[in-house]
N, C-alpha and C positions, 0 to 999 in steps of 0.2 A: 539395470535397476534390479532385475530378478536375482542376479548373482549377489548383489549387495544384501538384499533381503534374506537370501539363503545364508549368507555369511553370518548375519546377525542371529538367525534362527539356530544355527549350530554353535554359535559363540555368544550366548546371552549375556555373559559378563561384559563383552565389548559393547553390546547394545546399551547396557546400563551405564557404562563409562561415557558413551556418547550423550546419553540423556542427561547425565550430570554435568557435562561440559560441552556445550554446543559449539565452542570454538574448534572442536575436533572434526567438524563436518567435512571440510575439504580433505583432511588427512584420511578420513574414513572412506571417502569416494576413491581417492588415489590408492589406498590399500586394497579396496575391493577390486579395482582394475588390475592391480598386480597379482592378487591372490587367485582370481578367476576371470582373467581378462577375456573379452570376446574375440579379439583378434590374436590368433596364435602364431601366424606366419605372415611376414611381409616380404614381398619379392620386388627387387629393384634391378635396374640395369646400370652398370658402372659407365660413367661418361668419359672417364680418362683412366689411364693406368694409375694404380694406387697400391702402396705397400701397406699390408696389414700384418703386423707381427712377423716380418721377414718373408712374407709370401706376397708376390705380385699378383694383383687381380687386374687383368688386362681390360682396356676399354671395350665396352660392348658385351661384357659377361653378365650373366644373371647372378644376382647375389640374393641369398635367402637368409633372413634373420628369423630365428625361432624364438619369438618373444616369450612364449610360455616357459621355455627352458631358461631364458635369461632372468625371468621373474622368480625363478626358484634356485638361482645360483647361490650356493652356500658361501661363496667368497664375497658376496655382496650383502646377503641377508643372514642375520644370526640364526634364525629358525625359519627357513624359507617356506615351509609348509603350514606355518601358523598364520592365521588371520589376526593381525594386531593393529 
């Protein structure tokens, strides 16, 4: 919640946009989590051998996903550093 409040403080035009159109509530929360998510890293253990982009990850290996990096991927987001 604090990150979303901060996002609106530094992006007052987005706050005004939300105030004008309350149907954007869900999208605003999702964007807040993408822009300044609280969980930056997720660690899992593979349960079976799996191929990812031509690389085999054996069963029992630790796999780390850096969500903060994924949420700022310019291949996915037009302007990844912008709260929109």
